[in-house]
C-alpha positions as CSV (number, residue, x, y, z in Angstrom):
1,X,77.5,128.0,103.6
2,X,74.6,126.3,101.8
3,X,72.5,129.4,102.1
4,X,74.9,131.4,100.8
5,X,75.2,129.1,97.3
6,X,71.6,128.7,97.3
7,X,71.2,132.6,96.7
8,X,72.9,132.6,93.6
9,X,70.6,129.8,92.1
10,X,67.6,131.8,90.8
11,X,69.6,134.3,88.8
12,X,71.7,131.4,87.1
13,X,68.7,129.5,86.5
14,X,66.7,132.3,84.8
15,X,70.0,133.3,82.7
16,X,70.3,129.7,81.2
17,X,66.4,129.1,80.8
18,X,66.3,126.6,83.3
19,X,62.4,125.9,84.6
20,X,63.2,126.2,88.1
21,X,62.8,129.2,90.5
22,X,65.0,128.4,93.0
23,X,66.2,125.6,95.2
24,X,65.3,125.3,99.1
25,X,66.4,123.9,102.1
26,X,64.9,122.7,105.6
27,X,66.1,121.4,108.5
28,X,63.8,119.2,110.1
29,X,64.7,117.0,113.3
30,X,68.4,117.9,112.9
31,X,68.7,116.7,109.2
32,X,68.8,119.0,106.0
33,X,66.4,118.2,103.4
34,X,66.5,120.1,100.0
35,X,63.9,120.8,96.9
36,X,63.5,122.8,93.6
37,X,60.4,124.6,92.6
38,X,59.6,124.7,89.1
39,X,59.0,127.8,87.4
40,X,55.1,129.1,87.7
41,X,54.4,125.9,90.0
42,X,51.3,126.8,91.7
43,X,51.2,126.1,95.8
44,X,50.8,122.2,96.3
45,X,47.6,120.7,96.7
46,X,46.9,118.1,99.2
47,X,45.8,115.3,97.6
48,X,47.2,116.2,94.1
49,X,49.1,113.3,92.8
50,X,48.7,112.8,89.0
51,X,50.4,115.3,86.5
52,X,48.2,117.3,84.3
53,X,47.4,115.8,80.9
54,X,50.2,116.2,78.1
55,X,48.0,118.3,75.7
56,X,47.6,120.9,78.9
57,X,51.0,120.6,79.6
58,X,52.1,121.7,76.0
59,X,49.5,124.4,76.1
60,X,51.2,125.7,79.3
61,X,54.6,125.8,78.1
62,X,53.7,128.1,75.1
63,X,51.2,130.1,77.4
64,X,52.6,130.6,80.9
65,X,54.5,134.0,80.8
66,X,57.2,132.6,83.2
67,X,58.0,129.5,80.8
68,X,57.8,131.5,77.9
69,X,60.3,133.8,79.5
70,X,62.7,130.9,80.9
71,X,62.4,129.4,76.9
72,X,63.5,132.7,75.3
73,X,66.3,132.9,77.7
74,X,67.6,129.2,76.8
75,X,67.5,130.3,73.3
76,X,69.7,133.2,74.1
77,X,72.1,131.1,76.0
78,X,72.8,128.8,73.5
79,X,72.9,131.7,70.9
80,X,75.5,133.2,72.7
81,X,77.1,130.2,73.9
82,X,76.9,130.8,77.4
83,X,77.8,127.1,78.4
84,X,81.4,127.5,76.9
85,X,81.2,130.8,77.9
86,X,81.7,130.2,81.7
87,X,83.9,127.2,81.5
88,X,86.4,130.0,79.8
89,X,85.4,132.6,82.0
90,X,86.3,130.0,84.9
91,X,89.9,129.6,83.6
92,X,90.6,132.8,82.8
93,X,88.8,135.2,85.6
94,X,87.2,133.3,88.2
95,X,89.9,130.8,89.2
96,X,92.6,133.4,89.4
97,X,90.7,135.7,91.1
98,X,89.9,132.8,93.5
99,X,93.6,131.7,94.0
100,X,94.4,135.3,94.7
101,X,92.2,135.5,97.2
102,X,93.1,132.0,99.1
103,X,96.6,132.9,99.0
104,X,96.0,136.2,100.6
105,X,94.0,134.8,103.4
106,X,96.3,131.9,103.9
107,X,98.9,134.9,104.2
108,X,96.8,136.5,106.9
109,X,97.8,136.0,110.6
110,X,94.4,135.7,111.9
111,X,95.6,136.3,115.5
112,X,96.9,139.6,115.0
113,X,93.7,141.0,113.9
114,X,91.4,143.3,115.7
115,X,87.8,141.8,116.5
116,X,86.2,144.1,114.1
117,X,88.8,143.0,111.4
118,X,88.2,139.2,112.4
119,X,84.4,139.6,112.0
120,X,85.2,141.5,108.7
121,X,87.2,138.6,107.7
122,X,84.1,136.3,108.5
123,X,81.8,138.3,106.2
124,X,84.0,138.3,103.4
125,X,85.2,134.3,103.7
126,X,81.0,134.0,103.7
127,X,80.6,136.2,101.0
128,X,82.9,134.4,98.5
129,X,81.2,131.1,99.6
130,X,78.1,132.6,97.6
131,X,80.0,133.2,94.3
132,X,77.9,132.2,91.2
133,X,80.8,130.0,89.7
134,X,80.1,127.4,92.4
135,X,76.6,126.7,90.2
136,X,77.0,128.4,86.9
137,X,80.1,126.1,86.0
138,X,78.7,122.9,87.0
139,X,75.6,124.1,84.9
140,X,78.0,124.8,81.9
141,X,79.9,121.7,82.3
142,X,76.7,119.7,82.3
143,X,75.0,120.8,79.1
144,X,78.6,120.2,77.3
145,X,79.0,116.5,78.4
146,X,75.1,115.8,78.1
147,X,75.7,117.3,74.5
148,X,78.4,114.5,73.7
149,X,76.9,111.6,75.6
150,X,73.7,112.2,73.5
151,X,75.3,112.6,70.3
152,X,77.5,109.4,71.1
153,X,74.2,107.7,71.8
154,X,72.5,108.5,68.5
155,X,75.6,108.3,66.1
156,X,77.2,105.8,67.7
157,X,75.2,103.7,70.2
158,X,77.5,104.3,73.1
159,X,76.3,104.0,76.6
160,X,77.5,106.7,79.2
161,X,80.5,104.7,80.2
162,X,81.7,104.2,76.7
163,X,81.1,107.9,76.1
164,X,83.3,109.0,78.9
165,X,86.3,107.1,77.8
166,X,87.0,110.2,75.5
167,X,87.4,112.2,78.2
168,X,89.8,109.8,80.4
169,X,92.6,111.6,82.0
170,X,91.1,114.9,81.9
171,X,90.1,115.8,85.4
172,X,93.5,116.3,87.0
173,X,92.6,118.5,89.7
174,X,91.4,116.1,92.2
175,X,94.4,113.4,90.8
176,X,97.2,116.1,91.3
177,X,97.7,115.6,95.1
178,X,97.9,112.0,95.2
179,X,100.3,112.1,92.2
180,X,102.7,114.4,93.9
181,X,102.8,112.1,97.0
182,X,104.7,109.6,94.1
183,X,107.1,112.8,93.7
184,X,107.5,112.8,98.0
185,X,108.0,109.1,97.8
186,X,111.0,109.3,95.3
187,X,112.9,112.0,97.6
188,X,112.0,109.8,100.4
189,X,113.3,106.6,99.1
190,X,117.0,108.6,98.8
191,X,117.2,109.7,102.0
192,X,117.8,106.6,104.6
193,X,117.3,109.1,107.4
194,X,113.5,109.9,105.8
195,X,113.2,106.1,105.5
196,X,113.5,105.6,109.0
197,X,111.1,108.2,110.1
198,X,108.3,106.9,107.8
199,X,108.6,103.6,109.4
200,X,106.9,104.5,112.3
201,X,104.9,107.9,111.9
202,X,103.0,109.5,114.8
203,X,101.8,113.0,115.2
204,X,105.4,114.3,116.4
205,X,107.1,113.1,112.7
206,X,106.6,116.0,110.9
207,X,108.2,118.1,113.5
208,X,111.3,115.9,112.9
209,X,111.7,116.1,109.5
210,X,114.0,119.1,109.3
211,X,116.6,117.3,111.4
212,X,116.6,114.4,109.7
213,X,116.4,115.6,106.0
214,X,116.0,119.7,105.2
215,X,115.3,118.9,101.6
216,X,112.4,116.3,102.0
217,X,110.9,118.2,105.0
218,X,110.9,121.6,102.6
219,X,109.6,119.3,99.8
220,X,106.7,118.1,102.4
221,X,105.9,121.6,103.7
222,X,105.5,122.8,100.0
223,X,103.3,119.6,99.6
224,X,101.1,120.7,102.5
225,X,100.8,124.4,101.8
226,X,99.7,123.5,98.1
227,X,97.4,120.6,99.0
228,X,96.5,120.5,102.6
229,X,94.3,123.5,103.4
230,X,90.9,121.6,102.4
231,X,88.2,120.5,103.8
232,X,87.8,116.2,103.8
233,X,84.4,116.5,103.6
234,X,81.9,119.7,103.3
235,X,81.7,120.5,107.0
236,X,83.8,123.3,108.6
237,X,83.7,121.0,111.8
238,X,86.3,118.8,110.0
239,X,89.9,119.3,110.3
240,X,92.0,119.9,107.3
241,X,95.0,117.7,106.1
242,X,97.2,120.8,107.1
243,X,96.1,120.5,110.5
244,X,97.0,116.5,110.6
245,X,100.4,116.5,108.7
246,X,101.0,113.2,110.2
247,X,98.2,111.5,107.9
248,X,99.9,112.8,104.8
249,X,103.5,111.4,106.0
250,X,101.8,108.1,106.7
251,X,100.3,108.2,102.8
252,X,103.9,109.0,101.6
253,X,105.4,105.9,103.7
254,X,102.6,103.9,101.8
255,X,103.9,105.2,98.4
256,X,107.0,103.5,99.0
257,X,105.1,99.9,98.8
258,X,103.6,101.2,95.7
259,X,105.0,101.3,91.9
260,X,103.4,104.5,91.2
261,X,104.1,106.6,88.3
262,X,102.2,109.4,87.5
263,X,103.8,110.0,84.1
264,X,102.6,106.3,83.2
265,X,99.2,106.9,84.3
266,X,99.2,110.1,82.3
267,X,100.1,107.9,79.2
268,X,97.6,105.4,79.8
269,X,94.8,107.6,80.2
270,X,95.8,109.5,76.6
271,X,96.0,106.1,75.0
272,X,92.5,105.4,76.0
273,X,91.2,108.4,75.3
274,X,93.0,108.1,71.8
275,X,91.9,105.0,71.0
276,X,88.0,105.6,71.9
277,X,88.1,108.9,69.6
278,X,90.0,106.3,67.0
279,X,86.9,104.1,67.7
280,X,84.5,106.5,67.2
281,X,86.0,108.1,63.8
282,X,86.1,104.3,62.6
283,X,82.4,104.0,63.2
284,X,81.7,107.6,61.9
285,X,83.4,107.0,58.3
286,X,80.4,105.6,56.5
287,X,78.4,109.0,58.1
288,X,77.4,112.2,56.6
289,X,80.2,114.8,56.9
290,X,77.6,116.8,59.3
291,X,77.6,114.1,61.8
292,X,81.6,114.1,61.7
293,X,81.7,117.7,62.0
294,X,78.8,117.5,65.0
295,X,81.0,114.6,66.7
296,X,84.3,116.8,66.3
297,X,82.7,119.9,67.7
298,X,80.8,118.2,70.7
299,X,84.0,116.2,71.5
300,X,86.2,119.4,71.6
301,X,83.5,121.4,73.9
302,X,83.6,118.5,76.3
303,X,87.1,118.0,76.8
304,X,87.5,121.7,77.3
305,X,84.5,122.0,80.1
306,X,85.4,118.4,81.5
307,X,88.4,119.3,83.4
308,X,86.4,122.4,85.0
309,X,84.1,120.7,87.2
310,X,86.5,119.1,89.7
311,X,88.6,122.0,89.5
312,X,85.5,124.2,90.3
313,X,85.1,122.2,93.5
314,X,88.7,122.6,95.0
315,X,88.4,126.4,94.7
316,X,85.0,127.2,95.5
317,X,83.9,124.6,98.2
318,X,87.1,122.5,99.4
319,X,89.5,125.5,100.1
320,X,86.7,127.9,101.1
321,X,85.3,125.5,103.7
322,X,88.8,125.3,105.1
323,X,89.6,129.3,105.4
324,X,85.9,129.7,106.8
325,X,87.0,126.9,109.4
326,X,90.5,129.0,110.3
327,X,88.4,131.9,110.7
328,X,86.4,130.2,112.8
329,X,88.7,128.4,115.2
330,X,90.5,131.8,115.6
331,X,86.7,133.5,116.8
332,X,86.4,130.2,118.9
333,X,89.6,130.7,120.9
334,X,88.9,134.4,121.4
335,X,85.5,133.5,122.8
336,X,86.9,130.5,124.9
337,X,89.3,132.8,126.3
338,X,86.9,135.2,127.2
339,X,84.6,132.5,128.8
340,X,82.2,132.9,126.7
341,X,82.0,129.4,125.4
342,X,83.6,126.4,127.2
343,X,85.8,125.3,124.5
344,X,87.5,126.4,121.6
345,X,85.3,123.8,119.4
346,X,81.9,124.9,120.7
347,X,82.1,128.1,117.9
348,X,80.8,125.1,115.6
349,X,77.7,125.1,117.3
350,X,76.9,128.7,116.9
351,X,75.7,130.0,113.7
352,X,78.1,132.5,111.5
353,X,75.7,135.3,112.7
354,X,75.7,134.6,116.5
355,X,79.4,133.7,116.6
356,X,80.2,137.3,114.8
357,X,77.9,138.9,117.2
358,X,79.6,137.6,120.1
359,X,82.7,138.3,119.4
360,X,81.9,142.1,119.3
361,X,79.3,142.3,122.0
362,X,80.9,139.8,124.4
363,X,77.6,137.8,125.1
364,X,77.9,134.3,126.6
365,X,77.0,131.6,123.8
366,X,77.4,128.6,126.5
367,X,73.6,128.0,126.8
368,X,73.1,128.3,122.8
369,X,76.1,125.7,122.7
370,X,74.3,123.3,125.3
371,X,71.1,123.3,123.4
372,X,72.7,123.1,119.8
373,X,74.8,120.1,121.1
374,X,71.7,118.4,122.4
375,X,69.9,118.6,119.6
376,X,72.8,117.3,117.4
377,X,73.4,114.1,119.7
378,X,69.3,113.6,119.1
379,X,69.4,114.1,115.6
380,X,72.5,111.3,115.4
381,X,70.5,108.9,117.5
382,X,67.0,109.7,115.3
383,X,67.9,110.0,111.7
384,X,65.1,110.9,109.6
385,X,63.5,109.7,106.6
386,X,64.7,110.1,103.3
387,X,62.7,112.4,102.0
388,X,59.2,113.7,103.2
389,X,56.2,114.1,100.7
390,X,55.9,111.9,97.6
391,X,58.0,112.5,94.7
392,X,57.2,113.5,91.6
393,X,55.4,111.4,89.2
394,X,56.9,110.2,86.1
395,X,59.5,112.3,84.1
396,X,59.8,115.7,83.1
397,X,57.8,116.4,80.0
398,X,60.9,118.2,78.6
399,X,60.1,116.7,74.7
400,X,57.1,119.3,74.8
401,X,59.6,122.2,75.3
402,X,61.5,124.0,72.2
403,X,64.4,122.6,71.1
404,X,67.0,124.9,73.1
405,X,64.9,125.0,76.1
406,X,64.7,121.1,76.0
407,X,68.4,120.8,75.7
408,X,69.4,123.1,78.1
409,X,66.8,121.6,80.9
410,X,67.8,118.0,79.8
411,X,71.2,118.3,80.0
412,X,71.0,119.9,83.7
413,X,68.7,117.3,85.0
414,X,70.7,114.6,83.3
415,X,74.0,116.2,84.9
416,X,72.7,116.2,88.4
417,X,71.4,112.8,88.1
418,X,75.0,111.6,86.9
419,X,76.4,113.3,90.0
420,X,73.9,112.3,92.8
421,X,72.8,108.6,91.1
422,X,70.2,107.0,92.7
423,X,71.0,104.1,95.2
424,X,70.4,100.6,93.8
425,X,70.5,98.9,97.5
426,X,71.0,95.3,98.0
427,X,70.2,92.1,95.5
428,X,70.7,89.6,98.3
429,X,72.9,88.9,101.7
430,X,75.8,88.1,99.5
431,X,76.1,90.9,96.5
432,X,75.9,94.7,96.9
433,X,75.1,96.4,93.4
434,X,75.1,100.1,92.2
435,X,76.5,102.0,89.2
436,X,79.4,100.5,87.3
437,X,81.5,103.8,87.6
438,X,85.1,102.7,86.7
439,X,86.0,99.3,85.0
440,X,87.8,96.3,85.8
441,X,87.9,93.2,88.5
442,X,89.4,93.4,91.9
443,X,89.6,91.3,95.0
444,X,90.7,92.4,98.3
445,X,90.0,93.0,102.4
446,X,87.0,95.9,102.8
447,X,88.2,98.7,104.6
448,X,85.1,101.0,105.9
449,X,85.8,104.5,105.8
450,X,83.4,107.2,106.9
451,X,85.8,110.2,107.3
452,X,89.2,111.4,107.4
453,X,89.6,109.7,111.3
454,X,89.8,106.7,109.3
455,X,92.2,107.3,106.8
456,X,95.0,105.7,108.8
457,X,93.2,102.4,108.7
458,X,93.4,102.0,104.9
459,X,96.3,99.8,103.7
460,X,97.8,99.0,100.5
461,X,95.6,97.3,98.1
462,X,92.3,97.7,100.1
463,X,88.6,97.9,99.2
464,X,87.5,101.2,100.4
465,X,83.9,101.2,101.5
466,X,82.9,104.8,101.9
467,X,79.8,107.0,101.9
468,X,81.1,109.2,99.5
469,X,84.5,111.1,98.9
470,X,85.5,114.8,98.4
471,X,88.3,116.1,96.5
472,X,90.6,115.9,99.6
473,X,90.4,112.3,99.3
474,X,92.5,112.0,96.3
475,X,95.6,111.6,98.3
476,X,94.2,107.9,99.6
477,X,93.4,106.6,96.4
478,X,96.7,105.7,95.0
479,X,96.8,103.2,97.9
480,X,93.1,101.8,97.0
481,X,92.9,98.5,95.3
482,X,89.1,99.6,94.4
483,X,86.5,101.7,95.7
484,X,82.6,101.1,96.8
485,X,80.7,104.3,97.7
486,X,76.9,104.5,99.0
487,X,76.5,107.6,97.0
488,X,77.3,108.9,93.8
489,X,76.5,108.5,89.8
490,X,79.1,108.7,87.1
491,X,80.1,112.4,87.5
492,X,80.4,112.0,91.2
493,X,83.8,112.9,92.4
494,X,84.5,108.9,93.7
495,X,83.3,107.6,89.9
496,X,85.6,110.5,88.4
497,X,88.5,110.5,90.2
498,X,88.9,106.6,90.5
499,X,88.8,106.2,86.5
500,X,91.3,108.7,86.9
501,X,93.3,106.3,88.6
502,X,92.1,103.2,86.6
503,X,90.7,101.7,90.0
504,X,87.5,99.8,89.5
505,X,84.7,101.1,91.4
506,X,80.9,101.1,92.0
507,X,78.9,104.0,93.3
508,X,75.8,104.4,94.1
509,X,75.5,101.3,96.3
510,X,73.1,102.3,98.8
511,X,74.1,101.0,102.6
512,X,77.4,99.6,101.2
513,X,78.9,101.0,104.5
514,X,76.3,99.3,106.8
515,X,76.3,95.8,105.2
516,X,80.4,95.6,104.3
517,X,82.8,94.9,107.4
518,X,86.6,95.4,107.9
519,X,88.5,92.4,106.8
520,X,86.2,91.1,104.8
521,X,87.0,89.6,101.2
522,X,85.4,91.2,98.7
523,X,85.3,91.4,94.6
524,X,84.4,94.7,92.9
525,X,83.4,94.4,89.5
526,X,83.5,98.0,88.2
527,X,82.0,96.7,84.9
528,X,79.1,95.5,86.0
529,X,78.6,97.2,89.3
530,X,78.3,94.4,91.1
531,X,80.4,93.9,94.8
532,X,80.4,89.9,95.5
533,X,81.3,89.0,99.1
534,X,83.8,86.1,99.7
């Protein structure tokens, strides 16, 4: 998947005037590493550590042909308002295309396809994953939200968390599945037969729903079809929620213990959003008309863009990974039936082109699988360093760029930083710290969740501690009391969805999953970014 996505980066970078030539990935010792290559960058020299002096950088930025082309492209991108245009295109064109393609794919009986047609379906799924919307929508989003945060900083003195309160409740793509669990719980409460089943859910329970209550069974089936075909992480080796419907039923059972009202939550988000906007306008009352108009324009643009990031991840990544998984499983079934591999899941240890070739030419792949499994086991036992080589020194000299190129490049770098963040690590043995992602304080028991296989460990009111979350995790957020994530920044998925649910959250906490343990009592302060033990 990664390689397909990276193929579109050079053209997108050039269109927006971003001073990056491409992004690259390398597999070292079984681990994935990435780097970006600046436009016009010379080959790295061994021993070179200091950047050129500013006067030379200023001169290069105005004389280097590739840099000058990118600066002109940035000017065109802003003159045409490309950041807003790609957001409109996502909602008006690209998302409907993805939705139609997904519906068509889910309607295909993969077992009925010939080998050639199944191979063609694999090719199509890989092609869709490389759709430019995956990156271009993110860039349009980052630039517009960055414009608002910079304006609020300059005019109002607001920090990023305060500014993001202006956008509270607008990112609904990931919260919708969790909110719809409340609707299922409402139906369940009126059915004694369903309540009895939900008292003790196991893997056989979904198959007994129709006999217990046809109405609930139909509603649950529609819920799974609408929300379950998504990868729980970003690896097709992981099963989807649609493959584990009993897990969703357990979450419905937990909803019975909660006082969850999606309508009330939406009203509260709207209230916080309006209150922040009123406060901003009050502070701007003494400013010029031009300042007020700039703020109103930036706010309108950011509010239109804000729902797009999570929505895009849903359709270009989560669902696509699930569809690719289903195709891979069918290829694996055929290869296993023909003794080309030993087990269906062995297909996940084959590259896509190898599995495709094996499907068509009948070659045995057991040795390839054996080697790949051994390499994976070794990599797990021998994790690589966080990075190879020395990181660049100092901040990029964006202030030397022309205005338009400066805005575009600062906005993209800011967005990447706010999504991925930077771990802050640990202050002492009793305090874990990170980025304050969603305000409030909460004290409760720790539940370390490293993947979907741990979802059934979550109990109502737990402090969930995890490496990160994907959109598919939204179904467990209503059960949480608070969230602590090893990775992420203010615009990461765990941060956005925690704010949507009003759950205190700390992200970018470094190694919280290693330091905290199930059953520990902690206090999460989502305003300061501190997690206190005891």
